[in-house]
N, C-alpha and C positions, 0 to 999 in steps of 0.2 A: 683309710683315710680319704676327704673326701675332697676334691680337687677345688680350690678357688675359683677359678678362672671356669666353668664351669660346670662344676656340680656332682659329676663325675664318680664314679670311685675310683684306686688306684690299689696296687698291685706292684710284691717287692719283687724288682728285675735286674738281674748285673747287663751295664748300657755301657757305650761306647761315649766317654765323657770329651767332650769341648772343655783344656783351659790351664788357662792362662796363670803362670805364675813369671813375676821380674819380667814384667818384658817377652815373655818369653809361650809360646802356644803349647801346649805338646796335649796330643790324644792320647786317651788312658787307656785302655779294654779294659772289664770288669767289673766294672764299675756301679755298687748299691745302692738301687733308685728305689721311689716309690714311682711309679706311670699310670698316668692317669691311664684306662680305657677308653674315653671317650674322648679325649682330643688328641693323648701323647702328651703333656703337660710333665715335666721331671721336675721331680724334689728329691731335694739332695740331705743327709742328716751332716748337721753341723762336721761331728765330729769324720764323718764319713772325707768332708772338701781341709778337715787339719789333719787329715791320716796322709793325705794324694799331698797336699805342703808340706808338711818334714817330711814323703820318699822324694820327691825330687830335692828336697833342699841339699840334703843329703849327698842326691845323687845316685842313690839305690836303687834308679830306676831302670829296669832293660830293657833297652831299645830295639824296639820288636827291626825298625826299618827309618828311613826318612824322606823325606817327603819334603818337597821347594815348592812355595807357596807363596804370590802376589799380594800384595796390596795393593789397591786401587781408590780410589778418591775416583765420587760420582762430578761430574763435571754439576756446575751453578745453575 
């Protein structure tokens, strides 16, 4: 596959993905993606994203750890 941003070639890799579902943030390990070798842009197949959504919605996730994250806004 060719990266639509820089024209570089992508390769299949397992990556850590930041994923939002129903206003909840998850970090999902071992997600298959096409990753550009030049700029690092990631591409996920729609079926992969659907599988993540279904697994999280069904409560099948294995929680490895919990992180506390602060959400801040930039001053105007």
